[in-house]
C-alpha positions in Angstrom: 81.0 100.8 92.7 80.5 97.1 91.8 83.6 97.1 89.7 85.6 98.7 92.5 84.4 96.1 94.9 85.3 93.2 92.5 88.7 94.9 91.9 89.4 95.2 95.7 88.2 91.6 96.4 90.6 90.3 93.7 93.4 92.4 95.1 92.8 91.0 98.6 92.5 87.5 97.4 96.0 87.7 95.9 97.4 87.5 99.6 97.6 84.5 101.9 94.1 83.7 103.2 95.1 84.6 106.8 96.4 88.0 105.7 93.3 88.7 103.5 91.0 87.6 106.3 92.7 89.9 108.9 92.5 92.9 106.4 88.8 92.2 105.6 87.9 92.0 109.2 89.6 95.4 109.9 88.0 96.9 106.8 84.5 95.8 107.8 85.1 97.0 111.4 86.3 100.5 110.4 83.7 100.7 107.6 81.0 100.1 110.2 82.6 102.6 112.5 83.1 105.3 109.9 80.3 104.7 107.2 80.7 108.1 105.7 84.5 107.9 105.1 85.5 107.2 101.5 87.8 104.3 100.9 90.6 105.0 98.6 92.4 101.8 97.4 95.9 101.7 95.9 97.1 98.4 94.7 100.8 99.4 94.4 104.1 97.7 93.6 105.0 97.1 97.3 101.6 96.7 99.1 97.8 97.1 98.9 96.6 100.1 100.9 93.0 101.0 101.6 92.7 104.6 103.1 89.8 106.0 105.0 89.4 109.5 103.8 87.1 112.6 103.9 87.4 113.1 100.2 88.7 111.6 97.0 92.3 112.9 97.2 95.1 111.0 98.9 95.7 114.2 101.0 92.4 113.6 102.8 93.3 110.1 104.1 93.3 109.7 107.9 94.6 106.2 108.1 95.0 103.1 105.8 94.8 99.3 106.2 97.8 98.2 104.3 98.6 94.6 103.4 102.1 93.0 103.0 102.8 89.3 102.3 103.4 88.6 106.0 101.5 91.2 108.0 98.8 94.0 107.9 99.7 97.4 109.2 97.6 100.6 109.9 99.3 103.7 108.5 98.5 107.2 110.0 99.2 110.1 107.7 99.4 112.5 110.7 101.1 109.9 112.9 103.5 112.3 114.4 100.6 114.4 115.8 98.8 111.5 117.5 99.1 111.0 121.3 100.3 107.4 121.6 100.5 106.5 125.4 100.8 102.8 124.6 103.9 103.5 122.3 102.4 101.5 119.4 103.4 103.8 116.6 106.7 103.1 114.7 108.5 105.0 112.0 111.0 107.8 111.6 109.3 109.9 108.8 108.4 113.5 109.1 104.6 112.8 109.3 103.7 109.2 108.8 103.7 106.5 111.5 102.3 102.9 111.6 101.2 100.1 113.8 102.0 96.4 112.7 99.0 94.2 113.6 101.0 91.1 114.7 101.7 89.3 117.8 98.1 89.4 119.1 97.7 93.1 118.4 94.4 93.6 116.6 92.5 96.5 115.0 90.0 96.3 117.9 92.5 97.0 120.7 91.6 100.1 122.8 95.0 101.7 122.1 94.7 101.1 118.3 91.2 102.5 118.3 92.4 105.6 120.2 94.8 106.3 117.4 92.3 105.7 114.7 89.7 108.0 116.4 92.2 110.8 116.8 93.3 110.4 113.1 89.6 110.7 112.0 88.9 113.6 114.4 91.9 115.5 113.1 90.9 115.2 109.4 90.6 118.5 107.6 88.2 118.7 106.0 86.2 116.3 108.2 84.2 113.4 107.0 80.8 114.6 105.8 78.2 112.9 107.9 75.6 113.5 105.3 77.5 111.9 102.4 77.8 108.2 102.0 81.3 106.9 101.8 82.4 105.3 98.4 85.1 102.8 97.5 87.4 104.2 94.9 90.2 102.2 93.2 92.6 105.0 92.8 95.5 103.0 91.2 96.4 99.5 90.2 100.1 98.9 89.4 100.6 96.6 86.5 103.8 95.4 88.2 103.8 94.2 91.8 106.0 92.3 94.2 104.7 88.9 95.1 101.7 89.1 97.4 102.4 85.8 99.2 105.6 85.0 101.1 108.3 83.5 98.9 109.6 80.2 100.1 113.1 80.4 101.6 
């Protein structure tokens, strides 16, 4: 677990400080809210995604905190099934929708929390309340796009 924490910290540190700070705040907030969820981290070519899951497989992820060079998004694996009265979800895929945390919209907004709570409640299998959540580095891509915005 210590190695996974160090790997995730290093991956977060590759981003602009404001982006890393925003993601760390969201991760800490959701970790406190869902202490039994597993965190599955994917440091991929395009982005760094940390999924909150009921198991150790990608198919058990309810939502993820995903970092890009200029913003942080929350991705919902069952986004098309969520009730979204505030119309925050965007995307055109068959399942996944996301919310971009910009322009003052934070992970602590009631409308965002409603989506997160629905996603966790809809997980099958559910998060085991008797099992402590673990951080698992699922993949680290050797080749990545720049993690900080490129100068114009």
